[in-house]
Each structure stands twice: as C-alpha cells, then as structure tokens.
TIRO-2110 file (N, C-alpha, C; in Angstrom, 1 decimal):
// TIRO-2110
11.6, -110.2, -11.6, N, 1, A
10.4, -109.9, -10.7, CA, 1, A
10.8, -110.1, -9.3, C, 1, A
10.4, -109.1, -8.4, N, 2, A
10.8, -109.2, -7.0, CA, 2, A
9.9, -110.1, -6.3, C, 2, A
10.4, -110.8, -5.3, N, 3, A
9.6, -111.7, -4.4, CA, 3, A
8.9, -110.8, -3.4, C, 3, A
7.7, -111.1, -3.1, N, 4, A
6.9, -110.3, -2.2, CA, 4, A
7.2, -110.7, -0.8, C, 4, A
7.3, -109.7, 0.1, N, 5, A
7.7, -109.9, 1.5, CA, 5, A
6.9, -109.0, 2.3, C, 5, A
6.0, -109.5, 3.2, N, 6, A
5.2, -108.7, 4.1, CA, 6, A
6.0, -108.5, 5.4, C, 6, A
5.9, -107.3, 5.9, N, 7, A
6.6, -106.9, 7.1, CA, 7, A
5.5, -106.3, 8.1, C, 7, A
5.4, -107.0, 9.2, N, 8, A
4.4, -106.5, 10.2, CA, 8, A
5.2, -105.9, 11.3, C, 8, A
4.8, -104.7, 11.7, N, 9, A
5.4, -104.0, 12.8, CA, 9, A
4.5, -102.8, 13.3, C, 9, A
4.6, -102.5, 14.5, N, 10, A
4.0, -101.3, 15.0, CA, 10, A
5.0, -100.1, 15.1, C, 10, A
6.1, -100.3, 14.6, N, 11, A
7.2, -99.3, 14.6, CA, 11, A
7.4, -98.7, 13.2, C, 11, A
7.8, -97.5, 13.2, N, 12, A
8.1, -96.9, 11.9, CA, 12, A
9.4, -97.6, 11.4, C, 12, A
9.3, -98.2, 10.2, N, 13, A
10.4, -98.8, 9.5, CA, 13, A
11.0, -97.8, 8.6, C, 13, A
12.3, -97.5, 8.8, N, 14, A
12.9, -96.4, 8.1, CA, 14, A
13.5, -96.8, 6.8, C, 14, A
14.1, -95.9, 6.1, N, 15, A
14.7, -96.1, 4.8, CA, 15, A
15.8, -97.2, 4.8, C, 15, A
16.4, -97.4, 6.0, N, 16, A
17.4, -98.4, 6.1, CA, 16, A
16.8, -99.8, 5.7, C, 16, A
15.7, -100.1, 6.3, N, 17, A
15.1, -101.4, 6.0, CA, 17, A
14.7, -101.5, 4.5, C, 17, A
14.2, -100.5, 3.9, N, 18, A
13.9, -100.5, 2.5, CA, 18, A
15.2, -100.7, 1.7, C, 18, A
16.3, -100.1, 2.0, N, 19, A
17.5, -100.3, 1.3, CA, 19, A
18.1, -101.7, 1.5, C, 19, A
18.0, -102.1, 2.8, N, 20, A
18.6, -103.4, 3.1, CA, 20, A
17.9, -104.6, 2.3, C, 20, A
16.6, -104.4, 2.1, N, 21, A
15.8, -105.4, 1.4, CA, 21, A
15.3, -104.9, 0.1, C, 21, A
16.1, -104.2, -0.6, N, 22, A
15.7, -103.6, -1.9, CA, 22, A
15.3, -104.5, -3.0, C, 22, A
15.7, -105.8, -2.9, N, 23, A
15.4, -106.7, -3.9, CA, 23, A
14.0, -107.4, -3.7, C, 23, A
13.3, -107.0, -2.7, N, 24, A
12.0, -107.5, -2.4, CA, 24, A
11.0, -106.4, -2.6, C, 24, A
9.8, -106.8, -3.0, N, 25, A
8.6, -105.9, -3.0, CA, 25, A
8.1, -105.9, -1.5, C, 25, A
8.3, -104.9, -0.8, N, 26, A
7.9, -104.8, 0.6, CA, 26, A
6.5, -104.3, 0.8, C, 26, A
5.8, -104.9, 1.7, N, 27, A
4.5, -104.4, 2.1, CA, 27, A
4.6, -104.2, 3.6, C, 27, A
4.3, -103.0, 4.1, N, 28, A
4.4, -102.7, 5.5, CA, 28, A
3.0, -102.7, 6.1, C, 28, A
2.8, -103.5, 7.1, N, 29, A
1.5, -103.7, 7.8, CA, 29, A
1.6, -103.6, 9.3, C, 29, A
0.6, -103.2, 10.0, N, 30, A
0.6, -103.2, 11.5, CA, 30, A
0.3, -104.5, 12.0, C, 30, A
0.8, -104.8, 13.2, N, 31, A
0.6, -106.1, 13.8, CA, 31, A
-0.9, -106.5, 14.0, C, 31, A
-1.7, -105.5, 14.2, N, 32, A
-3.1, -105.7, 14.4, CA, 32, A
-3.8, -106.2, 13.1, C, 32, A
-3.1, -106.0, 12.0, N, 33, A
-3.7, -106.4, 10.7, CA, 33, A
-3.3, -107.7, 10.2, C, 33, A
-2.7, -108.6, 11.0, N, 34, A
-2.3, -109.9, 10.5, CA, 34, A
-3.6, -110.7, 10.3, C, 34, A
-3.8, -111.1, 9.1, N, 35, A
-4.9, -112.1, 8.7, CA, 35, A
-4.2, -113.4, 8.7, C, 35, A
-4.4, -114.2, 9.8, N, 36, A
-3.6, -115.5, 9.9, CA, 36, A
-3.9, -116.5, 8.8, C, 36, A
-5.1, -116.5, 8.3, N, 37, A
-5.4, -117.5, 7.3, CA, 37, A
-4.7, -117.1, 6.0, C, 37, A
-4.8, -115.8, 5.6, N, 38, A
-4.2, -115.3, 4.4, CA, 38, A
-2.7, -115.3, 4.5, C, 38, A
-2.2, -114.9, 5.6, N, 39, A
-0.7, -114.8, 5.8, CA, 39, A
0.0, -116.1, 5.8, C, 39, A
-0.7, -117.2, 6.0, N, 40, A
-0.1, -118.5, 6.1, CA, 40, A
0.5, -118.9, 4.7, C, 40, A
0.0, -118.2, 3.6, N, 41, A
0.5, -118.5, 2.3, CA, 41, A
1.6, -117.5, 1.8, C, 41, A
1.9, -116.5, 2.6, N, 42, A
2.9, -115.5, 2.2, CA, 42, A
4.1, -115.7, 3.1, C, 42, A
5.2, -115.1, 2.6, N, 43, A
6.4, -115.0, 3.5, CA, 43, A
6.3, -113.7, 4.3, C, 43, A
6.4, -113.8, 5.6, N, 44, A
6.2, -112.7, 6.5, CA, 44, A
7.3, -112.5, 7.5, C, 44, A
7.6, -111.3, 7.8, N, 45, A
8.5, -111.0, 8.9, CA, 45, A
7.7, -110.2, 9.9, C, 45, A
7.8, -110.6, 11.2, N, 46, A
7.1, -109.9, 12.2, CA, 46, A
8.1, -109.3, 13.2, C, 46, A
8.1, -108.0, 13.3, N, 47, A
9.0, -107.3, 14.3, CA, 47, A
8.3, -107.1, 15.6, C, 47, A
8.9, -107.5, 16.7, N, 48, A
8.4, -107.3, 18.0, CA, 48, A
9.5, -106.6, 18.8, C, 48, A
9.2, -105.4, 19.3, N, 49, A
10.2, -104.8, 20.1, CA, 49, A
9.6, -104.2, 21.4, C, 49, A
8.3, -104.4, 21.6, N, 50, A
7.7, -104.0, 22.8, CA, 50, A
6.9, -105.1, 23.4, C, 50, A
6.9, -105.2, 24.7, N, 51, A
6.2, -106.3, 25.4, CA, 51, A
4.7, -106.3, 25.0, C, 51, A
4.1, -105.2, 24.9, N, 52, A
2.6, -105.2, 24.5, CA, 52, A
2.4, -105.7, 23.1, C, 52, A
3.4, -105.6, 22.2, N, 53, A
3.2, -106.1, 20.9, CA, 53, A
3.2, -107.7, 20.9, C, 53, A
4.0, -108.2, 21.8, N, 54, A
4.1, -109.7, 21.9, CA, 54, A
2.7, -110.3, 22.1, C, 54, A
1.9, -109.6, 22.9, N, 55, A
0.5, -110.2, 23.2, CA, 55, A
-0.5, -109.9, 22.1, C, 55, A
-0.1, -109.2, 21.1, N, 56, A
-1.0, -108.9, 20.0, CA, 56, A
-1.0, -110.0, 18.9, C, 56, A
-0.1, -111.0, 19.1, N, 57, A
0.2, -112.0, 18.1, CA, 57, A
-0.3, -113.3, 18.6, C, 57, A
-1.1, -114.0, 17.7, N, 58, A
-1.5, -115.4, 18.0, CA, 58, A
-0.5, -116.3, 17.4, C, 58, A
0.5, -116.7, 18.2, N, 59, A
1.6, -117.5, 17.7, CA, 59, A
1.1, -118.9, 17.3, C, 59, A
0.1, -119.4, 17.9, N, 60, A
-0.4, -120.7, 17.5, CA, 60, A
-0.9, -120.8, 16.1, C, 60, A
-1.3, -119.6, 15.5, N, 61, A
-1.8, -119.6, 14.1, CA, 61, A
-0.7, -119.2, 13.1, C, 61, A
0.5, -119.1, 13.6, N, 62, A
1.6, -118.8, 12.6, CA, 62, A
2.2, -120.2, 12.2, C, 62, A
2.7, -120.1, 10.9, N, 63, A
3.4, -121.3, 10.4, CA, 63, A
4.8, -121.0, 10.0, C, 63, A
5.4, -121.9, 9.3, N, 64, A
6.8, -121.8, 8.9, CA, 64, A
7.1, -120.6, 7.9, C, 64, A
6.1, -120.0, 7.4, N, 65, A
6.2, -118.8, 6.5, CA, 65, A
6.5, -117.5, 7.3, C, 65, A
6.6, -117.6, 8.6, N, 66, A
6.8, -116.4, 9.4, CA, 66, A
8.2, -116.4, 10.1, C, 66, A
8.8, -115.3, 10.1, N, 67, A
10.1, -115.1, 10.8, CA, 67, A
9.8, -114.0, 11.8, C, 67, A
10.2, -114.3, 13.1, N, 68, A
10.0, -113.3, 14.1, CA, 68, A
11.3, -112.7, 14.4, C, 68, A
11.4, -111.4, 14.4, N, 69, A
12.6, -110.6, 14.8, CA, 69, A
12.2, -109.8, 16.0, C, 69, A
12.9, -110.1, 17.1, N, 70, A
12.5, -109.5, 18.4, CA, 70, A
13.6, -109.1, 19.3, C, 70, A
13.4, -108.1, 20.1, N, 71, A
14.4, -107.8, 21.2, CA, 71, A
13.9, -108.2, 22.5, C, 71, A
12.8, -108.9, 22.6, N, 72, A
12.2, -109.4, 23.8, CA, 72, A
12.8, -110.8, 24.1, C, 72, A
13.7, -110.8, 25.1, N, 73, A
14.4, -112.1, 25.3, CA, 73, A
13.8, -112.9, 26.4, C, 73, A
13.0, -112.4, 27.2, N, 74, A
12.4, -113.2, 28.3, CA, 74, A
11.1, -113.9, 28.0, C, 74, A
10.7, -113.8, 26.7, N, 75, A
9.5, -114.5, 26.2, CA, 75, A
9.9, -115.6, 25.3, C, 75, A
9.2, -116.7, 25.4, N, 76, A
9.5, -117.8, 24.5, CA, 76, A
8.7, -117.5, 23.2, C, 76, A
9.4, -117.1, 22.2, N, 77, A
8.8, -116.7, 20.9, CA, 77, A
8.5, -117.9, 20.0, C, 77, A
9.3, -118.9, 20.0, N, 78, A
9.1, -120.1, 19.2, CA, 78, A
8.2, -121.0, 20.0, C, 78, A
6.9, -120.8, 19.9, N, 79, A
5.9, -121.7, 20.5, CA, 79, A
5.8, -123.0, 19.8, C, 79, A
6.2, -123.0, 18.6, N, 80, A
6.3, -124.3, 17.9, CA, 80, A
7.6, -124.3, 17.1, C, 80, A
8.2, -125.4, 16.8, N, 81, A
9.5, -125.4, 16.1, CA, 81, A
9.5, -125.0, 14.7, C, 81, A
8.3, -124.8, 14.1, N, 82, A
8.3, -124.4, 12.7, CA, 82, A
8.6, -122.9, 12.6, C, 82, A
8.4, -122.1, 13.6, N, 83, A
8.6, -120.6, 13.5, CA, 83, A
10.0, -120.3, 13.7, C, 83, A
10.6, -119.6, 12.8, N, 84, A
12.0, -119.2, 12.9, CA, 84, A
12.0, -117.8, 13.6, C, 84, A
13.1, -117.6, 14.3, N, 85, A
13.2, -116.3, 15.0, CA, 85, A
14.7, -115.8, 15.0, C, 85, A
14.8, -114.5, 15.2, N, 86, A
16.1, -113.9, 15.3, CA, 86, A
16.0, -112.8, 16.4, C, 86, A
16.9, -112.9, 17.4, N, 87, A
16.9, -111.9, 18.5, CA, 87, A
17.8, -110.8, 18.1, C, 87, A
17.4, -109.6, 18.4, N, 88, A
18.2, -108.4, 18.2, CA, 88, A
18.4, -107.8, 19.5, C, 88, A
19.5, -107.0, 19.7, N, 89, A
20.4, -106.5, 18.7, CA, 89, A
21.3, -107.6, 18.1, C, 89, A
21.6, -107.4, 16.9, N, 90, A
22.6, -108.3, 16.2, CA, 90, A
23.1, -107.4, 15.0, C, 90, A
24.0, -108.0, 14.3, N, 91, A
24.6, -107.2, 13.2, CA, 91, A
23.7, -107.1, 12.0, C, 91, A
23.9, -106.1, 11.2, N, 92, A
23.1, -105.9, 10.0, CA, 92, A
23.3, -107.2, 9.1, C, 92, A
24.5, -107.7, 9.0, N, 93, A
24.7, -108.9, 8.2, CA, 93, A
23.9, -110.1, 8.7, C, 93, A
23.9, -110.2, 10.0, N, 94, A
23.1, -111.4, 10.5, CA, 94, A
21.6, -111.2, 10.2, C, 94, A
21.1, -110.0, 10.2, N, 95, A
19.7, -109.8, 9.9, CA, 95, A
19.5, -110.1, 8.4, C, 95, A
20.3, -109.5, 7.6, N, 96, A
20.2, -109.8, 6.1, CA, 96, A
20.4, -111.2, 5.8, C, 96, A
21.3, -111.9, 6.4, N, 97, A
21.6, -113.3, 6.1, CA, 97, A
20.4, -114.2, 6.5, C, 97, A
19.8, -113.9, 7.7, N, 98, A
18.7, -114.6, 8.2, CA, 98, A
17.5, -114.5, 7.2, C, 98, A
17.3, -113.2, 6.8, N, 99, A
16.1, -113.0, 5.9, CA, 99, A
16.4, -113.7, 4.6, C, 99, A
17.6, -113.6, 4.0, N, 100, A
17.9, -114.2, 2.8, CA, 100, A
17.7, -115.7, 2.9, C, 100, A
18.2, -116.4, 3.9, N, 101, A
18.0, -117.8, 4.1, CA, 101, A
16.5, -118.2, 4.3, C, 101, A
15.8, -117.3, 4.9, N, 102, A
14.4, -117.5, 5.2, CA, 102, A
13.6, -117.5, 4.0, C, 102, A
13.8, -116.4, 3.2, N, 103, A
13.0, -116.2, 2.0, CA, 103, A
13.4, -117.2, 0.9, C, 103, A
END
C-alpha cells in the first residue's frame, strides 16, 4: 500500500514529479485549498516559487507534517523550527532524499 502524500502548489506539476514520487499516492491541491486543521494530520509538501504564493500560506498554522520546497531565498520560511524546508534549485537526488527522509 502506498503512503499518501499531499502536494500543494499553484504551478503545474509535470510527469517528472509523478515519476520521482511514484511509490506514493499523490494528491495535487492548490495553495488556496490548504485546510490547516485537516492537513496537520497528513504528510504535506508545499511548493512555493512565487512571492505572491508565500503570502497565501499561514505558516503559524503549519506543523512538523509539512515540508516547504521553495526558491524564495529572501523570506524566512521556517517561522518555527518544526517546519522543514528545502531551497531550490538543487539536485533531483537532494529533493528525493529530503522527501524520503521527511516521509
């Protein structure tokens, strides 16, 4: 049985992501659809690659079940130490390893 993994993004996630994470049951949702109460019990990856997307997220309501992957370097993404993050660009192996260790 595959582990469920929610992915929040306002960008089109291509087949590459699906292939990279093929051992997970992926659910793709838009950033605006984060239900903070419900998502606190799920494993979530939140992709942020636009400044405007950064402001759509209530970081204070996120817990350690959330991994932030972002290319926005001038914002402090870890507003609390429980939230893990990965800055991109980085290697595919780094992304995969981070997700594997997170899940």
